[in-house]
KOLTOR-575441 format. One record per residue: residue number from 1; x, y, z of N, C-alpha, C in turn. Coordinates in nm, 4 decimals. Example, Ala and Ser with C-alpha at 12.3 -4.5 7.8 and 13.67 -1.06 7.14 Angstrom:
BEGIN
(rec 1, (1.3190, -0.5690, 0.7800), (1.2300, -0.4500, 0.7800), (1.3200, -0.3300, 0.7800)) (rec 2, (1.2850, -0.2250, 0.7080), (1.3670, -0.1060, 0.7140), (1.2900, 0.0030, 0.7870)) 
This chain:
BEGIN
(rec 1, (-3.1857, 0.3110, 3.4308), (-3.0681, 0.3380, 3.3515), (-2.8919, 0.3093, 3.3125)) (rec 2, (-2.9203, 0.1542, 3.3990), (-2.7978, 0.0555, 3.3855), (-2.8219, -0.0028, 3.3106)) (rec 3, (-2.9062, -0.0385, 3.2406), (-2.9812, -0.1078, 3.0916), (-2.8872, 0.0077, 2.9603)) (rec 4, (-2.9753, 0.1093, 2.9440), (-2.9121, 0.2304, 2.8938), (-2.7501, 0.2466, 2.8918)) (rec 5, (-2.7138, 0.2862, 2.9820), (-2.5854, 0.2819, 3.0257), (-2.4840, 0.1418, 2.9553)) (rec 6, (-2.5506, 0.0372, 3.0076), (-2.4931, -0.1287, 2.8651), (-2.4859, -0.1021, 2.7391)) (rec 7, (-2.6251, -0.0317, 2.7425), (-2.6294, -0.0169, 2.5359), (-2.5359, 0.0302, 2.4847)) (rec 8, (-2.5332, 0.1678, 2.5125), (-2.5046, 0.2410, 2.4888), (-2.2625, 0.2284, 2.4547)) (rec 9, (-2.2128, 0.1984, 2.5823), (-2.1374, 0.1197, 2.5884), (-2.0454, 0.0207, 2.4703)) (rec 10, (-2.1797, -0.1132, 2.5298), (-2.2396, -0.1928, 2.3947), (-2.1590, -0.1287, 2.2533)) (rec 11, (-2.3238, -0.0432, 2.2291), (-2.3137, 0.0364, 2.1202), (-2.1287, 0.0593, 2.0421)) (rec 12, (-2.0934, 0.1339, 2.1607), (-1.9237, 0.2367, 2.1496), (-1.8264, 0.1176, 2.1216)) (rec 13, (-1.8401, 0.0352, 2.1728), (-1.7792, -0.1156, 2.1140), (-1.7281, -0.1471, 2.0486)) (rec 14, (-1.8769, -0.1684, 1.9862), (-1.8651, -0.2413, 1.8460), (-1.8670, -0.1663, 1.7415)) (rec 15, (-1.8502, 0.0040, 1.7670), (-1.8079, 0.0896, 1.6233), (-1.6883, 0.0998, 1.6145)) (rec 16, (-1.5937, 0.0566, 1.7460), (-1.4466, 0.1144, 1.7642), (-1.3965, -0.0560, 1.7031)) (rec 17, (-1.4582, -0.1844, 1.7491), (-1.4117, -0.2811, 1.6695), (-1.4583, -0.2894, 1.4814)) (rec 18, (-1.5092, -0.2286, 1.4425), (-1.5314, -0.1599, 1.3396), (-1.4073, -0.0786, 1.2850)) (rec 19, (-1.3956, 0.0088, 1.3308), (-1.3001, 0.1432, 1.2751), (-1.2067, 0.0243, 1.2768)) (rec 20, (-1.1694, -0.0447, 1.3728), (-1.0288, -0.1060, 1.3945), (-1.0312, -0.2000, 1.3102)) (rec 21, (-1.1071, -0.2398, 1.2978), (-1.0819, -0.3867, 1.1739), (-1.0270, -0.3275, 1.0199)) (rec 22, (-1.1525, -0.1989, 0.9923), (-1.1435, -0.1437, 0.8488), (-0.9752, -0.0653, 0.8175)) (rec 23, (-0.9656, -0.0635, 0.9726), (-0.7581, 0.0444, 0.9733), (-0.7269, -0.1013, 0.9569)) (rec 24, (-0.6789, -0.1920, 0.9818), (-0.6600, -0.2968, 0.9806), (-0.6265, -0.3732, 0.8418)) (rec 25, (-0.7214, -0.3765, 0.7499), (-0.7602, -0.4257, 0.6331), (-0.6101, -0.3796, 0.5108)) (rec 26, (-0.5693, -0.4449, 0.4452), (-0.4887, -0.4481, 0.3409), (-0.5192, -0.3638, 0.2057)) (rec 27, (-0.4458, -0.2427, 0.2136), (-0.4502, -0.1980, 0.1101), (-0.4088, -0.2743, -0.0423)) (rec 28, (-0.4693, -0.2997, -0.1398), (-0.4274, -0.4571, -0.2293), (-0.4485, -0.4007, -0.3911)) (rec 29, (-0.3641, -0.3544, -0.4259), (-0.3748, -0.2906, -0.5912), (-0.3671, -0.3842, -0.6843)) (rec 30, (-0.4649, -0.3894, -0.7739), (-0.5046, -0.4838, -0.8953), (-0.4313, -0.4268, -0.9479)) (rec 31, (-0.3043, -0.5929, -1.0421), (-0.2008, -0.5760, -1.0577), (-0.1967, -0.5354, -1.2892)) (rec 32, (-0.3248, -0.6047, -1.3469), (-0.3612, -0.5355, -1.3909), (-0.3948, -0.3817, -1.4355)) (rec 33, (-0.3976, -0.2884, -1.3086), (-0.4672, -0.1674, -1.3178), (-0.3195, -0.0645, -1.2473)) (rec 34, (-0.1505, -0.1838, -1.3042), (-0.0334, -0.0459, -1.2812), (-0.0041, -0.0492, -1.3582)) (rec 35, (0.0091, 0.0923, -1.4051), (0.0883, 0.1641, -1.5680), (0.2351, 0.1222, -1.5737)) (rec 36, (0.3195, 0.1897, -1.4564), (0.4227, 0.0999, -1.4490), (0.4867, 0.2053, -1.2598)) (rec 37, (0.6101, 0.1747, -1.2497), (0.6740, 0.1427, -1.1530), (0.7999, 0.2759, -1.1500)) (rec 38, (0.7543, 0.3717, -1.0532), (0.9329, 0.4602, -0.9834), (1.0465, 0.3867, -0.8127)) (rec 39, (1.1104, 0.3611, -0.8766), (1.1586, 0.3390, -0.7470), (1.2270, 0.4664, -0.7286)) (rec 40, (1.1621, 0.5787, -0.6407), (1.2669, 0.6714, -0.5802), (1.4093, 0.6959, -0.5039)) (rec 41, (1.3811, 0.5816, -0.4151), (1.5297, 0.5253, -0.3562), (1.5013, 0.4278, -0.2610)) (rec 42, (1.6147, 0.3848, -0.1294), (1.6658, 0.2386, -0.0646), (1.4695, 0.1705, -0.0357)) (rec 43, (1.3867, 0.2698, 0.0028), (1.3108, 0.2265, 0.1092), (1.1066, 0.2854, 0.0143)) (rec 44, (1.1434, 0.3459, -0.0727), (1.0309, 0.3752, -0.1660), (0.9819, 0.3616, -0.2755)) (rec 45, (0.9010, 0.3103, -0.2849), (0.8690, 0.2496, -0.4457), (0.7440, 0.3746, -0.4896)) (rec 46, (0.7166, 0.4449, -0.6522), (0.5895, 0.4477, -0.6803), (0.4887, 0.3989, -0.7400)) (rec 47, (0.3954, 0.3062, -0.7864), (0.3007, 0.2565, -0.8140), (0.2414, 0.3566, -0.8618)) (rec 48, (0.2111, 0.3659, -0.9951), (0.1489, 0.4577, -1.0728), (0.0394, 0.3642, -1.1567)) (rec 49, (-0.0638, 0.4221, -1.1340), (-0.2274, 0.3229, -1.2228), (-0.2693, 0.3615, -1.3379)) (rec 50, (-0.3323, 0.2693, -1.4000), (-0.3523, 0.3256, -1.5459), (-0.4918, 0.4554, -1.5062)) (rec 51, (-0.5465, 0.4406, -1.4209), (-0.6072, 0.5746, -1.3808), (-0.6248, 0.6581, -1.3377)) (rec 52, (-0.4864, 0.6671, -1.3469), (-0.4244, 0.8410, -1.3325), (-0.3136, 0.8473, -1.1575)) (rec 53, (-0.4262, 0.7259, -1.0111), (-0.3631, 0.7579, -0.9672), (-0.2372, 0.7280, -0.9195)) (rec 54, (-0.1611, 0.7847, -0.8500), (-0.0159, 0.6425, -0.7845), (-0.0129, 0.6782, -0.6528)) (rec 55, (0.0103, 0.5485, -0.5716), (0.0154, 0.4772, -0.4632), (0.2472, 0.4369, -0.4160)) (rec 56, (0.2597, 0.5742, -0.2701), (0.3412, 0.5386, -0.2631), (0.3458, 0.3952, -0.1381)) (rec 57, (0.4722, 0.2928, -0.1967), (0.4938, 0.2178, -0.0816), (0.6262, 0.2939, -0.0445)) (rec 58, (0.6645, 0.2259, 0.1511), (0.7293, 0.2534, 0.1709), (0.8305, 0.1320, 0.2171)) (rec 59, (0.8882, 0.0785, 0.1634), (0.9376, -0.0359, 0.2117), (0.9792, -0.1387, 0.3318)) (rec 60, (1.0060, -0.2189, 0.4208), (0.9446, -0.1986, 0.5406), (1.1092, -0.2423, 0.5652)) (rec 61, (1.2001, -0.2485, 0.4818), (1.3774, -0.2994, 0.4455), (1.3900, -0.2044, 0.3209)) (rec 62, (1.5325, -0.1511, 0.4036), (1.6453, -0.0802, 0.2909), (1.6494, -0.1860, 0.1412)) (rec 63, (1.6410, -0.1337, 0.0641), (1.6240, -0.1854, -0.0871), (1.7144, -0.1122, -0.1905)) (rec 64, (1.8505, -0.1198, -0.1902), (1.9163, -0.0487, -0.3002), (1.9114, -0.0362, -0.4028)) (rec 65, (1.9319, -0.1971, -0.4665), (1.9401, -0.2677, -0.5784), (1.8501, -0.2710, -0.6561)) (rec 66, (1.6709, -0.2116, -0.5482), (1.5534, -0.2185, -0.6566), (1.5943, -0.0563, -0.7507)) (rec 67, (1.6564, 0.0513, -0.7537), (1.6657, 0.1481, -0.7923), (1.7469, 0.1985, -0.9757)) (rec 68, (1.8528, 0.0324, -0.9084), (1.9312, 0.0051, -1.0155), (1.9443, -0.0871, -1.0864)) (rec 69, (1.8191, -0.2501, -1.0176), (1.8602, -0.2814, -1.1087), (1.6629, -0.3336, -1.1941)) (rec 70, (1.5586, -0.2442, -1.0966), (1.4778, -0.2953, -1.1236), (1.4559, -0.4588, -1.0004)) (rec 71, (1.3352, -0.4489, -1.0772), (1.2543, -0.5068, -0.9693), (1.1595, -0.6798, -1.0103)) (rec 72, (1.0698, -0.7657, -0.9251), (1.0079, -0.8654, -0.9795), (0.9057, -0.8824, -0.8645)) (rec 73, (0.8319, -0.9732, -0.8891), (0.7198, -1.0171, -0.7688), (0.6613, -1.1290, -0.7934)) (rec 74, (0.6593, -1.2801, -0.7500), (0.5749, -1.3417, -0.7725), (0.4478, -1.3151, -0.7185)) (rec 75, (0.3286, -1.3216, -0.7358), (0.1646, -1.3170, -0.6038), (0.1434, -1.4946, -0.6751)) (rec 76, (0.1097, -1.5171, -0.5474), (0.0066, -1.6250, -0.4831), (-0.1466, -1.6006, -0.4553)) (rec 77, (-0.1770, -1.6286, -0.5578), (-0.3332, -1.6361, -0.5464), (-0.3501, -1.4601, -0.6053)) (rec 78, (-0.4398, -1.4463, -0.5300), (-0.5392, -1.3593, -0.6647), (-0.4143, -1.2604, -0.7220)) (rec 79, (-0.5024, -1.1512, -0.8521), (-0.3875, -1.1007, -0.9191), (-0.3938, -0.9537, -0.8259)) (rec 80, (-0.2990, -0.9140, -0.7441), (-0.3496, -0.8419, -0.6895), (-0.1693, -0.8212, -0.6304)) (rec 81, (-0.1346, -0.6609, -0.5685), (-0.0624, -0.6607, -0.4826), (-0.0956, -0.6104, -0.3614)) (rec 82, (-0.0569, -0.6978, -0.2302), (-0.0863, -0.6302, -0.0968), (0.0000, -0.5413, -0.0178)) (rec 83, (-0.0023, -0.4338, 0.0388), (0.0352, -0.3782, 0.1247), (0.0906, -0.5274, 0.2799)) (rec 84, (0.2469, -0.4430, 0.2892), (0.2755, -0.5894, 0.3685), (0.2922, -0.7324, 0.3841)) (rec 85, (0.2966, -0.7740, 0.2088), (0.1979, -0.8958, 0.2182), (0.2726, -0.9898, 0.1050)) (rec 86, (0.4005, -0.8798, 0.0841), (0.4718, -0.9064, -0.0476), (0.5770, -0.8976, -0.0059)) (rec 87, (0.7130, -1.0376, -0.1337), (0.8150, -0.9681, -0.0794), (0.8336, -0.9408, -0.1705)) (rec 88, (0.9362, -0.8280, -0.3075), (1.0558, -0.7697, -0.3832), (1.0970, -0.8278, -0.4299)) (rec 89, (1.1844, -0.8840, -0.5766), (1.3215, -0.9546, -0.5297), (1.3606, -0.9440, -0.6721)) (rec 90, (1.5469, -0.7918, -0.6254), (1.5158, -0.7090, -0.7599), (1.6435, -0.8051, -0.8930)) (rec 91, (1.6683, -0.7293, -1.0161), (1.6463, -0.8442, -1.0597), (1.7989, -0.8953, -1.0963)) (rec 92, (1.9117, -0.8242, -1.0759), (2.0435, -0.9140, -1.1033), (2.0847, -0.9279, -0.9844)) (rec 93, (2.0404, -0.8720, -0.8265), (2.1681, -0.9074, -0.7128), (2.0426, -1.0238, -0.6235)) (rec 94, (1.9298, -1.0367, -0.6586), (1.8564, -1.1074, -0.6240), (1.8249, -1.0337, -0.4425)) (rec 95, (1.8128, -0.8949, -0.4521), (1.8133, -0.9200, -0.3070), (1.6719, -0.9347, -0.2583)) (rec 96, (1.6057, -0.9578, -0.1884), (1.4937, -0.9588, -0.1629), (1.4193, -0.8533, -0.0085)) (rec 97, (1.2827, -0.7273, -0.0483), (1.3180, -0.6841, 0.0029), (1.0900, -0.6797, 0.0469)) (rec 98, (1.0869, -0.6716, 0.1815), (0.9626, -0.6622, 0.1523), (0.8589, -0.4988, 0.1605)) (rec 99, (0.7903, -0.5691, 0.0847), (0.6595, -0.3859, 0.1015), (0.6246, -0.3793, 0.2121)) (rec 100, (0.5858, -0.2515, 0.2300), (0.5339, -0.1942, 0.3552), (0.3875, -0.1634, 0.3054)) (rec 101, (0.3052, -0.0345, 0.3876), (0.2247, 0.0327, 0.3553), (0.2496, 0.1544, 0.2507)) (rec 102, (0.1078, 0.1186, 0.1906), (0.0694, 0.2103, 0.0861), (-0.0112, 0.3626, 0.1182)) (rec 103, (0.0517, 0.3758, 0.0621), (-0.0005, 0.5136, 0.1097), (-0.0833, 0.6265, -0.0343)) (rec 104, (-0.1958, 0.6882, -0.1029), (-0.2320, 0.7408, -0.1833), (-0.2146, 0.8458, -0.1755)) (rec 105, (-0.1094, 0.9152, -0.3020), (-0.0380, 0.9902, -0.3232), (-0.1699, 1.1547, -0.3822)) (rec 106, (-0.1494, 1.2824, -0.3288), (-0.2482, 1.3388, -0.3265), (-0.2298, 1.3374, -0.4745)) (rec 107, (-0.2761, 1.4082, -0.5894), (-0.3186, 1.4218, -0.7504), (-0.2660, 1.5559, -0.7245)) (rec 108, (-0.2032, 1.5707, -0.8050), (-0.0743, 1.6865, -0.9007), (-0.1875, 1.8387, -0.9088)) (rec 109, (-0.1083, 1.9030, -0.9003), (-0.2012, 2.0761, -0.8484), (-0.2718, 2.0951, -1.0115)) (rec 110, (-0.3733, 2.1347, -1.0342), (-0.4102, 2.1879, -1.1757), (-0.3130, 2.2648, -1.2365)) (rec 111, (-0.2625, 2.2808, -1.3701), (-0.1945, 2.3730, -1.4095), (-0.2475, 2.5135, -1.3872)) (rec 112, (-0.1713, 2.6136, -1.3269), (-0.2375, 2.7320, -1.3410), (-0.2255, 2.7549, -1.4758)) (rec 113, (-0.3146, 2.9480, -1.4515), (-0.3141, 3.0404, -1.6220), (-0.3167, 3.1053, -1.5382)) (rec 114, (-0.1461, 3.1516, -1.5429), (-0.1616, 3.3333, -1.4471), (-0.1315, 3.4363, -1.6445)) 
């Protein structure tokens, strides 16, 4: 009975480790699939993808100049933007802002036929 308990505990711990690792993996967007962006406010940027999906990024710091002047970024490595791993810089003032987590926006509701 003791062996079954140890095996069950080991199995549960392994499953917990896998789940935690999956949650910790960053969300990355391939840059060639980004259609355009919309800066909603000083902490929120929407990334509109060519496939119709939209990803919301909540910046880690306030970035008010992004809404008025736009922004740019420099990639170091793969052609992807990953949450919590990249800084953006506003075009006119060179303000540096850090990307926060990406969350997928729900699709728009289908048109109603009333």
